[in-house]
ROMI-170267 format. One record per residue: z, y, x of N, C-alpha, C, O, CB in turn. Coordinates in pm, whole numbers, padded with zeros to 5 digits, always signed. Each point is the difference from the previous one (the first is absolute). Last residue first. Glycine has a CB too. Layout:
residues N
ZYXZYXZYXZYXZYX ...
//
This chain:
residues 84
+13887+02829-08432+00145-00021+00002+00063+00030-00133+00122-00013-00015-00120+00069+00254 -00472+00012-00124+00030-00141-00025+00149-00027-00008+00041-00104-00052-00250+00046+00169 +00015+00493-00006-00008-00033-00144+00032-00145-00032+00035-00032-00114-00205+00209+00095 +00170-00036+00488+00106+00061-00081-00013-00031-00150+00102-00032-00062-00090+00212+00232 -00337-00291+00185+00103-00101-00029+00105+00053-00097+00058-00077-00077-00096-00022+00305 -00315+00380-00071-00059-00109-00075+00102-00107-00038-00015-00066-00103-00199+00110+00221 +00339+00331+00149-00040+00048-00133-00064-00109-00085+00007+00005-00123-00040+00220+00222 +00151-00321+00350+00120+00021-00081-00036+00049-00140+00063-00041-00098+00067+00092+00305 -00478-00096+00106+00053-00131-00035+00122+00013-00090+00013-00072-00099-00100-00021+00315 -00090+00484-00036-00094-00056-00099+00048-00136-00047-00007-00031-00119-00182+00155+00226 +00428+00074+00241+00025+00072-00127-00093-00051-00110+00042-00014-00115+00032+00217+00245 -00133-00370+00307+00125-00050-00059+00032+00067-00133+00050-00063-00092+00033+00016+00322 -00458+00199+00018-00022-00136-00050+00124-00057-00066-00009-00065-00104-00160+00031+00284 +00204+00457+00025-00088+00007-00116-00023-00138-00059+00006-00017-00122-00117+00219+00220 +00343-00170+00307+00084+00044-00112-00081+00008-00128+00048-00037-00107+00097+00166+00265 -00377-00223+00237+00085-00115-00036+00091+00035-00119+00020-00082-00089-00025+00003+00329 -00257+00426-00067-00086-00103-00058+00079-00122-00044-00023-00054-00108-00163+00136+00252 +00405+00263+00093-00026+00038-00139-00093-00099-00069+00014-00023-00121+00018+00262+00185 +00057-00311+00393+00124-00010-00076-00021+00035-00147+00048-00071-00089+00079+00127+00296 -00488-00002+00094+00032-00142-00018+00125-00018-00086+00003-00085-00089-00107+00035+00311 -00012+00486-00108-00102-00055-00088+00027-00147-00027-00011-00046-00113-00156+00212+00200 +00434+00058+00228+00037+00036-00137-00103-00050-00101+00036-00031-00114+00082+00232+00202 -00208-00273+00372+00123-00068-00038+00035+00027-00146+00029-00092-00076+00052+00108+00313 -00444+00220-00050-00033-00142-00017+00123-00080-00045-00011-00085-00089-00168+00107+00266 +00238+00429-00066-00076-00012-00124-00036-00145-00028+00006-00045-00115-00097+00275+00151 +00299-00137+00371+00095+00015-00111-00070-00009-00134+00053-00059-00094+00090+00202+00239 -00407-00153+00243+00083-00119-00007+00099+00006-00115+00024-00100-00067-00050+00074+00312 -00238+00405-00153-00083-00109-00053+00080-00128-00015-00015-00072-00099-00185+00176+00205 +00403+00264+00101-00013+00025-00143-00083-00112-00065+00031-00045-00110-00013+00296+00148 +00242-00388+00403-00097+00102-00037-00003+00017-00152+00055-00082-00074-00192+00029+00279 +00399-00278+00032+00060+00133+00010-00095+00111-00043+00043+00114-00018+00098-00201+00202 -00258-00384-00155+00100+00018-00105+00063+00138+00000+00058+00041-00101-00015-00280+00115 -00353+00092+00329-00066+00031-00126+00101+00027-00112-00026+00085-00086-00167-00226+00158 +00216+00026+00427+00076+00106-00066-00058+00039-00135+00025+00111-00049+00038-00028+00273 -00260-00427+00052+00144-00023+00020+00085+00101-00075+00112-00032-00040-00163-00065+00263 -00423+00135-00220+00040-00117-00076+00150-00026+00011+00064-00043-00096-00291-00053+00132 +00036+00446+00222-00003+00032-00142+00048-00118-00084+00077+00019-00095-00266+00139+00137 +00137-00212+00423+00116+00084-00030+00007+00031-00149+00108+00001-00059-00120+00098+00288 -00238-00547-00106-00013+00139+00040+00127+00076-00038+00084-00049-00075-00335+00038+00048 +00131-00468-00058+00087+00037+00109-00012+00144+00047+00054+00035+00104-00068-00267-00038 -00397+00031-00319+00133-00058-00003+00080+00042+00123-00051-00001+00112-00037-00194-00243 -00384+00291-00022+00101+00103+00013+00142-00057+00002+00095+00076-00015-00250+00080-00100 -00243-00426+00074-00037+00095+00104+00106+00107+00021+00005+00063+00106-00244-00104-00162 +00257-00305-00287+00040-00046+00132-00032+00100+00110+00061-00004+00107-00096-00228-00186 +00122+00221-00458-00075+00085+00093+00046-00033+00141+00094+00060+00052-00118+00124-00225 -00003-00501-00293+00086+00078+00088-00085+00080+00097-00113-00038+00030+00296-00132-00052 -00290-00142-00367-00024-00038+00139+00100+00068+00092+00048-00061+00096-00290+00027-00147 +00251+00128-00414+00011-00144+00014-00010-00043+00146+00071-00091+00043-00168+00065-00272 +00050+00481+00107+00134-00040-00042+00020-00150+00012+00113-00046+00015-00107+00242-00170 -00427+00013+00243+00095+00017+00110+00140-00041-00040+00081-00037+00086-00221+00223+00001 -00229-00180-00402-00003-00114+00093+00101+00011+00112+00046-00103+00050-00284+00078-00104 +00147+00374-00277+00093-00104-00042+00006-00116+00098+00104-00066+00010-00147+00132-00245 -00112+00411+00432-00018-00068-00128+00102-00110-00023+00100-00011+00070-00339+00063-00053 +00143+00300+00345-00019-00142+00027-00016-00082-00127-00055-00110+00005+00187+00140+00203 -00032+00449-00182-00142-00031+00019-00025-00148+00019-00113-00046-00019+00085+00269+00119 +00419+00046-00379-00018-00080+00120-00147-00040+00009-00056-00058-00093+00295-00028+00084 +00045+00520-00226-00093-00110-00019-00017-00073+00131-00005+00062+00107-00114+00060-00292 +00576+00144+00049-00131+00013+00062-00086-00120-00032+00049-00111-00020+00051+00249+00203 +00298+00041-00516-00025-00079+00120-00142+00022+00051-00092+00029-00076+00257-00200-00002 +00015+00359-00334+00036+00074+00121-00032-00075+00128-00010+00061+00107+00187+00048-00238 -00235-00300-00312-00101+00103+00026+00030+00081+00126-00093+00056+00060+00053-00044-00304 +00351-00338+00099-00125-00067+00037-00106+00103+00034-00075-00017+00097+00132-00178-00244 +00354+00353-00018+00015-00055+00136-00128-00069+00047-00036+00011+00117+00282-00040-00160 -00231+00188-00401+00000+00112+00094+00009-00051+00143-00071+00048+00088+00178+00100-00262 -00068-00465-00171-00137+00053+00009-00009+00115+00098-00098+00010+00075+00059-00080-00311 +00465-00104+00143-00080-00096+00076-00144+00047+00015-00059-00014+00107+00207-00171-00190 +00141+00432-00193+00035+00020+00141-00081-00094+00089-00044+00039+00108+00276+00032-00175 -00283-00121-00400-00051+00130+00044+00027+00024+00148-00088+00047+00073+00122+00041-00304 +00144-00480+00033-00146-00006+00002-00059+00132+00051-00092-00001+00082+00096-00163-00273 +00459+00137+00114-00036-00077+00119-00152-00004+00015-00052+00012+00110+00261-00151-00132 -00045+00334-00369+00031+00085+00115-00039-00070+00131-00057+00062+00089+00246+00046-00218 -00228-00355-00269-00100+00107+00004+00021+00092+00120-00096+00041+00065+00079-00052-00315 +00338-00322+00167-00126-00060+00045-00111+00105+00009-00079-00002+00094+00149-00216-00199 +00342+00347-00077+00014-00021+00144-00128-00060+00057-00043+00038+00109+00291-00069-00136 -00232+00075-00435-00004+00134+00061+00012-00011+00151-00071+00069+00073+00172+00031-00282 -00051-00493-00039-00139+00045-00008-00016+00138+00063-00100+00027+00066+00069-00161-00276 +00465-00051+00172-00078-00073+00100-00147+00044+00000-00063+00006+00106+00219-00200-00130 +00123+00371-00310+00042+00052+00131-00080-00068+00111-00045+00066+00093+00277-00019-00183 -00299-00209-00344-00053+00137+00012+00035+00060+00136-00085+00064+00063+00104-00035-00311 +00163-00448+00134-00145-00012+00024-00064+00138+00018-00090+00016+00082+00086-00229-00215 +00456+00199+00014-00016-00050+00136-00149-00012+00035-00041+00036+00110+00260-00161-00129 -00105+00244-00421+00033+00109+00093-00022-00044+00144-00053+00077+00081+00221+00013-00245 -00223-00409-00182-00105+00100-00005+00022+00113+00098-00094+00051+00060+00060-00110-00296 +00348-00300+00151-00102-00031+00096-00110+00105+00004-00066+00016+00103+00117-00255-00136 
//
């Protein structure tokens, strides 16, 4: 089990570093945290919103979410692994 935990810890560290880089590469949003709950109704349906997934910002956002979820699952696996 020690080897598996070490490999998972190294992968977790790599995910953490890549996730930090992706977060720092994203643009700052002037609307703040409140817009994520309310939504930006003034720009809904624009060309940019419809094609956001194809832009670099959209891809960074997608990969940030994916790596964030992977990071959480890896942390959970590292905490459950010693119990087995």
